[in-house]
Every structure is written in C-alpha cells, then in structure tokens.
C-alpha positions, -999 to +999 in steps of 0.1 A: -001+002-003+012+036-007+013+055+028+007+088+009-025+067-010-052+087+010-037+121+007-015+145-021+019+155-016+021+183-001+051+208+016+059+209+048+043+232+065+073+254+081+058+253+114+068+214+120+096+203+144+125+186+151+126+183+190+148+159+205+155+147+238+188+132+251+189+120+291+219+102+306+216+085+341+244+072+364+246+051+395+267+072+422+272+082+465+234+051+462+216+072+440+206+067+404+210+106+397+200+120+362+240+135+348+235+146+312+206+161+303+199+181+261+167+187+252+153+210+220+122+223+221+089+208+220+107+180+243+119+188+281+119+165+309+109+178+351+130+175+373+138+144+383+119+128+418+126+098+439+089+087+457+099+053+463+135+064+476+172+080+461+180+044+442+149+048+413+150+080+398+113+088+381+117+111+350+081+128+334+085+151+299+062+171+284+056+175+248+056+217+251+034+214+215+003+197+228+009+172+200+025+155+168+012+171+131+023+156+097+068+163+093+071+168+130+103+147+137+107+135+173+139+124+188+144+102+223+176+090+233+178+070+272+214+055+288+212+045+316+249+035+335+252+002+349+229+002+383+210+028+374+178+024+382+151+047+357+117+048+353+112+071+328+069+084+319+048+111+301+030+144+319+000+139+291-014+110+269+001+121+236-019+129+208-007+125+166-030+153+148-044+145+112-022+147+084-017+180+056+002+145+035+033+140+057+042+117+077+052+125+117+083+105+127+088+099+162+121+079+171+135+064+207+173+049+214+177+036+244+208+019+261+207-002+292+241-010+308+253-040+332+225-039+361+206-011+350+170-013+352+146+010+325+113+012+327+100+032+298+054+035+307+047+065+286+010+078+286-016+071+264-014+079+226-040+089+206-036+084+174-064+111+151-085+101+120-060+109+090-030+103+109+005+097+088+029+087+116+061+062+122+075+052+151+111+034+164+125+019+188+155+010+196+170-012+229+197-022+237+208-047+264+237-051+284+243-085+307+224-084+332+199-056+331+164-048+322+138-034+305+103-032+311+085-007+282+038-008+276+024+017+244-010+022+254-031+038+213-060+051+209-069+051+175-091+080+167-113+101+195-134+080+199-152+102+226-166+112+198-171+085+179-145+091+158-127+057+140-095+057+119-106+050+088-078+074+071-044+078+068-015+046+081+003+042+114+037+024+114+050+012+147+090-009+151+103-020+185+137-040+184+149-054+213+188-065+210+209-079+239+251-086+236+240-081+197+215-107+194+176-099+184+152-108+213+119-096+205+112-081+169+082-059+167+063-047+134+031-033+135+009-012+103-028-004+105-039+018+079-072+031+083-100+019+066-137+009+079-122-032+071-095-032+089-112-010+118-136-040+122-109-070+108-110-091+136-076-097+123-069-059+131-088-038+161-123-058+154-138-024+161-121-023+195-101+012+193-076+005+220-045-020+214-021-023+241+017-047+246+038-047+274+070-064+275+097-069+298+136-083+287+156-091+314+151-123+330+141-158+325+098-159+329+087-192+352+047-205+342+035-194+374+047-156+367+028-160+331-003-178+343-006-149+376-002-120+348-029-141+326-051-141+358-048-101+369-074-095+341-096-115+350-100-096+382-134-068+373-124-033+374-146-001+381-143+030+371-141+025+332-151+056+314-168+029+282-179+005+285-164-030+279-173-050+251-156-086+247-114-069+256-091-097+250-061-099+268-029-118+261+004-132+281+031-152+267+069-160+273+096-143+252+133-150+250+137-138+286+105-117+287+070-120+291+057-103+264+013-087+273-007-077+241-047-056+249-076-054+228-111-032+240-120-001+249-109+015+283-078+031+284-084+024+322-087-021+321-055-020+303-033+003+320-052-013+352-042-047+342-005-030+329+003-015+363-011-056+377+018-070+358+043-048+364+040-050+406+039-087+396+070-082+377+084-054+407+080-077+429+094-109+412+129-094+408+135-062+422+115-072+451+098-040+454+059-030+449+049-009+416+045+029+425+025+043+402+036+079+391+018+110+401+006+120+371-012+089+361-040+103+388-072+111+376 
C-alpha cells in the first residue's frame, strides 16, 4: 500500500518541529542521578524526583507543543549506566493529529548497561483519524540489564465517535541484548472501515496495548499470574467494555502482554498489575504509580 494513498503530497509546513531529548543516568553515592540532560523544543524533562527512595529516579517528559503534526520529527535517547534504575513517563496523553499529507516520525533509542533497569511507561497515545505516523524504538541491553516498556494506543477520538478510517500508523520495536535480537515487533495499521472491524486487526475496538519485559527468564507461574490479573473485575472504566481481549506469553528472557479493547483504564490497570508482579519478582519492590497518572 502506498503510505500516502489517502492524501496528496504536499510541502511540509514551516511550523513543524524537530525536537530531541537526550537523558543519561548514572548510579552514584547510592543514588540514581540524571547526569546529562540535553533537549530541543518541544521536548523537555521535569526535575527528577524520588517517590520510592534514592535508587530509582523518576522522570516526566513534557511535550510543550501539545501534539504531533505531519512533518514533525521527534528523537529520544535514553542511556542508563551500570546499576542505574530509572522510570520515565510522559506528563499527558500524546496526540497525533490529522496529517496534511506528510508523515510524522518519532524515534526512541535506548541503551541499558550492566545491571541497570529502565521502565519506559509513557501515557496513552491518541491517533486521530487521518494520521500519517511512524514510531521506531531500538533498545540495546547489556548483560544482566532489564527493560520494561509499555504502549497504549487509541485509534480515533472514540469518545466523539471517531474511528481511524484514513491515514496510516506504523510502530517498529527492536530489543537486542549483546548483539542478539530478543524481540522484534512490526505493526502496521492502514486506516479503513474494513481494517478497523477486521478480527485480524482492531475487531471494532479502538484501543490496543503492548507491555514487554526483557531481562530474566519468566516462569510459567508468573505467566499464569499475569493472565489471572486481567480476570479481576475493574471499576471506574469510563466506557462500557465489549469483549476485551488479553494475552500474556513468554518471550526469550521475558514476558509479552497484549490487549485489545475499549477502555484505557482497563488496560492500564492490567499493565500496572503485571508491572507490580514483575517488580516484586525481580526487584522485591512494589509498583509506585507516577503521580501524573492520577485522574
């Protein structure tokens, strides 16, 4: 499929952004410190804080432009030195606006050194109808390092009845350890009524989510516990749940969870439960929900 099939080719607006954010963390004097912070608008990071002690540095990323438009180029680079532990999230839900015919691109490069642990847990991304967007995530892990990342995507502003019927969304994730590929995930969703309702795609559901953990071999007991967490009745969901689907499976040295449904609260609560399970299993530490997630 031609990635511009729904739109004429146009000259990018002079108003697009080329933003970048480069963060480096190091473990010094029994504390994980943000030792390097370089940014270019519209990306910036709040001052680090430590809600669960000095070992884990929490960082919140701000996107000051409010959303992503066609032609935008956003680049993130995160590097954890040996033994550092960091949790990075975003201040608000991301918004990918309808394209003017040009592609918006986001690239995330992550390096996690020996015995370090990164949790990359951005808030939900809302993909407007008519978006042209591509995201690439490349994670390089050293020996005994850990990475946990999640992604929740809403296709169309479903609260307004909008569906993703035009445009194109791509997400490409690679996780490598010592030069060996442990998980390669390529997703492509062209906007159309047929694809939106296909059982092999969204099945009429506006939200998909992925959570991947790489770092240690996962026992069948942990997989079963992760699956059982999604069976717990969840309240406070803003939208009625219509046949949501959950899946959890082992991957090499890790765990993969997938969701397809209609409730951000439901998938986020499930992911928080799995995150807590993994933290208790490998760090003997419970989850500490970032305050910016509070509704």
